[in-house]
C-alpha positions, -999 to +999 in steps of 0.1 A: +574-751+251+551-772+229+517-756+223+489-782+228+465-787+199+430-774+205+400-795+195+365-782+202+376-759+230+405-747+251+422-774+269+412-777+306+382-754+303+348-749+288+346-744+251+348-706+243+354-711+206+336-736+183+357-756+159+364-740+125+336-747+101+345-768+070+351-748+038+320-741+018+313-765-010+306-753-045+270-762-039+269-741-008+285-711-025+261-712-054+230-719-032+237-692-006+212-664-009+216-632+010+186-612+023+181-577+013+201-556+037+179-532+057+191-497+052+198-475+082+168-454+090+182-419+093+166-396+119+167-358+122+149-334+146+113-327+135+114-295+115+093-264+122+075-248+092+089-215+080+079-191+052+094-181+019+081-152+000+049-152+021+042-189+016+049-220+037+084-234+035+106-261+050+144-259+050+169-287+054+206-281+059+233-297+038+243-320+066+207-331+071+203-337+034+234-359+034+221-379+064+187-385+049+202-394+015+227-419+029+204-449+028+199-443-009+235-441-019+232-473-040+203-459-061+202-454-098+177-437-120+169-455-153+156-434-182+138-451-210+136-435-244+102-449-254+079-472-236+091-500-213+084-536-203+065-544-172+083-542-138+082-580-135+099-584-169+125-559-158+131-576-125+135-610-142+159-596-168+181-579-141+183-610-121+188-635-149+205-617-177+222-585-163+240-605-136+225-589-104+235-612-076+218-598-045+185-583-037+173-550-053+141-531-058+127-511-087+098-486-087+082-461-111+092-425-107+072-413-137+064-424-173+100-423-183+120-429-152+125-459-129+143-460-095+166-489-088+178-495-052+206-520-047+217-538-016+252-546-030+277-519-041+291-545-065+257-548-083+253-510-082+286-503-098+282-530-124+250-515-137+260-479-135+293-484-153+274-502-181+254-469-185+231-483-212+212-516-211+187-531-235+158-549-218+136-568-242+145-543-270+139-512-248+169-489-242+175-478-206+202-452-196+213-453-160+222-422-140+233-418-104+205-407-081+212-376-061+190-357-036+186-329-063+171-353-088+143-338-108+125-355-137+138-342-170+171-330-156+200-354-160+229-353-135+263-340-148+281-368-130+290-398-151+313-428-147+343-427-170+373-451-173+404-430-168+440-442-177+473-431-162+499-442-188+534-450-175+524-447-139+552-460-116+546-496-107+547-490-069+516-468-074+496-497-088+480-498-054+444-494-044+449-466-020+475-448-042+452-449-072+422-437-052+443-408-040+454-400-076+418-404-089+405-380-062+421-352-083+392-359-107+365-374-086+355-404-066+372-437-077+345-463-082+367-493-091+401-504-105+402-527-135+415-563-131+447-557-150+456-529-127+450-549-096+469-579-109+498-559-124+493-578-156+494-546-177+522-525-161+522-499-189+490-482-177+469-480-146+431-477-151+402-468-129+366-459-133+360-425-117+330-403-111+335-373-134+315-341-131+311-327-166+304-292-153+340-290-140+372-284-159+389-318-156+427-319-157+446-335-185+477-340-163+489-335-127+522-331-110+533-364-095+556-354-067+581-381-055+601-367-026+617-335-037+615-345-074+586-353-097+572-352-131+540-344-150+517-374-152+493-376-181+456-384-177+436-399-205+398-400-204+385-430-224+351-415-232+341-379-240+307-365-230+290-332-237+266-318-211+243-289-218+241-263-191+209-250-206+186-281-208+206-302-183+210-332-207+238-353-219+248-357-255+251-321-267+265-287-255+252-252-255+263-247-291+238-271-305+210-271-279+178-272-299+157-265-268+177-234-261+174-221-296+137-227-298+130-210-265+155-182-270+173-191-239+208-190-253+223-157-256+237-143-289+267-164-299+291-136-295+281-130-259+281-167-253+315-174-267+332-181-233+308-208-223+307-221-258+345-226-259+344-242-225+318-267-236+338-273-268+370-277-248+354-302-224+343-324-253+379-331-264+407-352-253+444-346-255+466-374-268+504-371-268+515-382-303+552-380-297+570-371-265+605-365-252+614-378-217+604-354-189+632-343-166+623-359-133+653-344-115+639-309-115+641-292-081+615-266-092+586-285-077+552-266-076+532-263-045+515-297-043+484-283-028+478-257-055+484-275-088+457-267-114+454-276-150+467-247-171+445-233-198+474-233-222+494-265-222+531-257-220+548-290-220+583-298-232+589-282-266+592-316-282+556-325-274+529-325-301+493-326-291+463-336-311+427-333-300+398-355-310+364-337-313+333-358-315+307-330-317+320-298-334+303-265-330+275-257-354+263-222-344+270-188-359+300-182-337+317-212-353+326-191-383+353-177-361+384-198-357+389-214-323+426-212-316+445-234-291+481-228-283+502-258-288+539-261-280+557-274-311+592-283-321+612-267-347+613-298-368+586-306-394+555-324-380+527-343-395+493-329-387+460-348-394+432-327-408+402-328-432+390-304-458+411-275-445+425-242-457+456-226-443+457-188-441+489-167-438+490-131-424+492-117-459+460-134-470+476-162-490+458-195-487+465-231-496+439-259-500+447-292-485+415-311-491+420-349-496+457-346-504+491-347-488+512-316-493+541-298-476+540-261-469+566-237-456+546-206-447+565-185-421+534-167-407+507-193-403+481-180-379+452-204-381+437-234-399+400-231-410+381-263-408+350-275-426+329-294-401+318-321-425+314-350-400+307-353-363+334-380-362+362-362-381+394-352-365+400-315-362+431-295-351+430-259-340+465-244-340+485-212-334+520-214-349+549-191-343+568-176-372+595-193-393+586-229-386+584-255-414+555-279-413+544-310-433+506-315-435+487-346-444+450-353-444+436-380-421+438-403-451+472-417-451+485-425-485+509-452-474+503-486-460+501-482-422+521-502-397+490-505-376+454-505-386+427-509-359+392-517-371+361-518-349+343-552-351+306-553-349+289-585-336+259-596-357+235-592-327+250-559-316+228-528-316+254-514-340+247-541-366+221-535-393+213-572-392+204-574-355+169-582-343+164-564-309+131-582-304+146-617-307+141-638-276+169-656-258+158-689-272+156-675-307+192-662-305+203-695-291+185-714-318+201-693-345+235-697-330+230-735-329+219-737-365+248-715-378+273-734-356+265-768-370+264-754-405+298-738-400+312-770-385+299-790-414+316-766-438+349-767-419+347-805-419+340-807-456+368-783-464+393-806-445+380-835-466+360-852-439+322-855-438+304-844-407+276-861-387+259-827-389+243-823-423+226-795-442+191-811-445+176-789-417+147-769-430+158-740-408+190-736-427+187-718-460+209-728-489+242-710-487+245-707-449+278-726-454+292-695-471+283-676-439+248-665-447+233-658-413+263-674-397+283-642-397+298-634-364+318-602-367+314-574-393+340-549-404+330-516-418+351-496-444+347-476-476+360-485-510+366-464-541+369-428-551+346-413-541+344-437-511+313-459-507+307-476-474+303-513-471+302-541-445+319-575-447+322-604-424+356-613-407+367-648-414+399-665-403+390-695-425+391-675-457+421-660-475+404-636-498+389-601-494+359-601-517+326-583-521+297-582-546+301-558-575+279-544-603+271-555-629+259-585-609+246-613-631+241-637-602+240-620-568+223-625-535+201-597-522+224-578-498+208-552-476+234-525-483+242-509-517+263-531-540+296-515-550+297-502-586+333-501-598+324-481-628+318-451-605+352-453-589+381-434-605+407-455-587+393-490-596+416-512-617+413-548-628+446-567-624+463-581-655+471-618-658+508-612-652+504-593-619+520-611-589+486-614-571+471-631-602+500-655-608+493-674-576+458-683-587+451-715-606+461-707-642+430-723-659+407-698-640+429-668-637+427-652-671+400-642-696+403-633-733+411-596-724+440-607-702+420-596-671+426-615-639+397-636-627+391-654-594+368-682-583+362-691-547+340-721-541+322-732-509+303-764-505+266-768-510+271-751-545+280-717-530+306-698-549+318-663-558+334-654-592+346-621-606+377-599-613+407-597-591+412-559-589+426-530-568+410-499-554+414-474-526+401-487-492+393-462-464+390-473-428+375-453-399+395-461-368+395-448-332+426-427-342+411-411-374+407-421-410+433-443-428+433-447-466+452-475-483+456-474-521+459-504-545+443-529-521+438-562-539+403-577-536+378-599-554+351-580-572+324-606-574+300-604-604+286-640-599+278-651-564+256-682-561+242-703-534+241-676-508+204-669-504+198-650-472+232-634-469+230-597-461+265-583-459+286-573-489+313-600-487+341-615-467+373-601-451+396-631-453+424-633-426+440-664-441+476-672-449+477-667-487+490-636-505+455-624-514+446-620-477+445-585-462+470-597-436+496-600-463+487-567-479+491-546-447+527-545-434+555-570-440+552-585-405+522-606-414+505-601-381+470-595-369+451-596-336+415-594-326+398-589-292+364-602-284+344-589-254+309-599-242+291-611-273+258-615-254+257-577-245+242-559-275+256-526-263+292-538-261+312-516-285+349-525-280+355-556-302+384-548-325+407-562-352+443-549-356+463-555-387+500-549-393+530-546-370+509-529-343+490-561-338+489-570-301+510-601-296+510-606-259+503-632-232+506-670-236+522-682-268+516-715-286+526-728-321+501-727-349+501-750-379+486-735-410+470-762-431+443-761-458+436-724-450+430-730-412+449-722-381+455-754-361+465-756-325+481-784-305+457-791-276+474-814-252+448-818-225+418-804-206+412-799-169+382-789-148+394-771-117+425-790-105+414-822-121+431-833-154+406-852-175+414-887-185+419-881-222+441-903-244+472-883-254+472-872-291+434-875-294+433-839-306+462-842-331+456-837-368+462-868-389+458-879-424+423-891-414+413-856-402+409-843-367+429-816-351+419-784-333+414-751-351+405-716-338+377-700-359+360-666-360+329-678-378+315-704-353+297-694-322+298-726-301+329-748-297+332-784-308+353-812-294+362-847-308+338-872-292+362-887-266+373-852-254+337-841-254+326-870-233+353-865-208+345-828-204+307-833-202+310-860-176+333-839-154+310-809-155+279-831-150+294-845-119+298-810-104+264-796-115+243-826-106+250-819-069+233-785-069+211-781-100+182-798-117+187-812-152+166-798-180+159-811-215+164-789-245+141-794-275+147-827-293+162-809-323+191-797-302+223-816-299+230-803-264+237-832-240+241-812-209+213-787-198+202-775-164+175-753-150+189-720-140+208-689-151+244-688-161+252-655-144+235-665-111+238-703-107+273-709-121+291-683-101+321-700-085+321-730-109+356-744-113+371-731-145+378-753-176+413-750-189+425-760-223+462-769-222+480-760-254+516-767-264+544-747-248+524-744-215+499-721-229+468-724-208+435-710-220+412-706-189+375-706-197+348-694-172+311-702-171+303-675-198+327-693-222+314-728-215+276-723-211+249-706-231+215-694-218+190-714-239+159-696-226+151-676-195+152-707-172+175-732-189+212-731-199+233-757-217+270-765-223+280-745-254+301-773-269+290-795-297+299-832-298+322-840-327+329-872-346+355-898-337+380-885-363+363-851-364+375-816-362+375-797-329+368-760-330+374-732-306+344-710-312+338-673-305+319-680-272+351-695-258+371-666-272+352-640-252+373-617-230+405-626-248+429-609-272+443-632-298+475-623-317+486-641-348+522-640-360+522-657-393+560-654-398+568-670-364+538-693-367+527-684-332+493-676-316+494-655-285+465-649-262+457-631-230+426-623-209+418-586-212+390-561-214+388-550-250+378-515-239+414-510-227+426-516-263+399-496-281 
């Protein structure tokens, strides 16, 4: 029987169902404002007064407390370290910059605490998971509100991202992971890669963790009558002091407890001390044999607890990372942790350590790599020299042979992961926390046009953007204040810390050196090679020197010289040399001997530059990419560059570089990485752009990906097509705004990116081999001031260069394979890779 179509109501009767409403337009989605949800007003019976120790009292049961607290479950307490902006400024910031979408309230608890109440669980979780937010230069740390909140007492519950490596794929399910996570605490959210199955190697969830509890490092995953041990990895470590009820330290170094005499004698306190120490660490399986999942000996699934002594398969080696080692008197004793070890030699990372045998013999292993064969090793005594060093506490059984190495590897590593620091990050010595939104946007504009002009000039084509601006100091072309990401490492013996800027457009690692006849005034100490026992100038016949132009590569002493010139009369000259480089990574310390670098004694035209030099990631043999590993690979991941507290940007060098996701060919020409951009679309609409308009020709043009330019740039025809398409969308819902006349931004609107562009159709760059780079509003628009945002793309010339800048690279990992000449990229949270 044919079913009649229904229009307006049921056939033959009155309309009981209105017609389906049309789908919401983009304008309606953006313009919709939800009212602050009224919380349920809990009621309980009126209580009768009681007495306690002869004084008036009132008692509430646990059930009554839960009922009364329910309307406030989406509340956070914000603690400020010193001073704070006005409440109006805070409210404006939270709405316009922090991304709060729905209604919220904020009130003063006391001089150092504010109470935030949210109407949206999404907003509540977003702020709490951030933990720390800078508002107009003031730091705020957010805590979960609980009925037991007391000013000066911090809750022990914190949100921590927890990973479950190699979890079976069928358990990548919201309810399954929430069940698994309940072993630790309440699951707050799953990350996007877990929900989309795009990273099947590890499931990841943010979980409420109580630091006062012993949290398991593994659990038994029962599957029918079989099962296996499932590892749990906590991505952050916290110490919580039971004495003063504060985060950041344990009982062992509580200054309040020491001053007031509240901590017992260290010997009597040893149990709690070790427990605090234990909770501050994280187990990481360094090598592992497969676990037998066919075992019928399945433990009672209701009574599984984390053992105090890990007794995993005898092939497993465990290493613990300690961020805050004990400092009290009891620390003179050796904390010993049983570890199951194999009968084969193992490599153990340590620092400044002495190994003791039962007969009193000792061997010193400070800063060297040695092999020992003691049969009765009982403990390893460690010097707590740094709060970020890696320590290992071991108990070994007799007659086992071991090979020990310090954290400083003396061979070139297969993988070197380096933390990248954005210039405006709170971790950068060059950041200005008091800079306004418009001041940061102005600086990004100035440095972007300077960088574009430099890139154009290097390709042999002049740019319509010149260097005559009074706001650009001479030398900005050589990255002056145009630095984007900084890499930190140490050089020499003894090691001296330094800071250089990462640059995909340079092929040399160089830094200023003493004696400096012509140097800019860097803000960190200049490296003095005469004080390094491992420094050596290369000879003219060394392989690295031979590739340099012969008329500049040698001096009268047969020492190898280099000269690297920028435009606008900026240059660096000095000796091509080698020395020991030491990198602090998330996995420990890696030392690489004989690293080739430029030791610059004459560095001109760089007034205003502050960092020590440049970390070139180019294609030539002098690049660090060529010096680490034979695979000639590197990758970097960029997160939210507008968040000053974001700490997970990273650079990976060597065969461990992350080469995943879409893949597209790269052409390496004139020191730049060119991509083949075939088209652009906005939403489902392909823009009408002449094919080949982005190709590199003898006249110039082409598209490069660059780490030194904030905003992107498009050849004029491509720029016009993109701006017209976006303008057509935005004109329907937003009011146009005009940026200052000095700005080249053609498309500006009144509003806030995080609020008014939610739901905007994405912009997609279509690269060769079907590699689509999808860009959301945060990649395409920049907040110019509190009330105006603009398209973060500069208009290029007719035959001009197009550049993919760092704003467009946010939330991506880019992998460069220089042998295969391929660029891979994928959307990812860099915190997963850190």
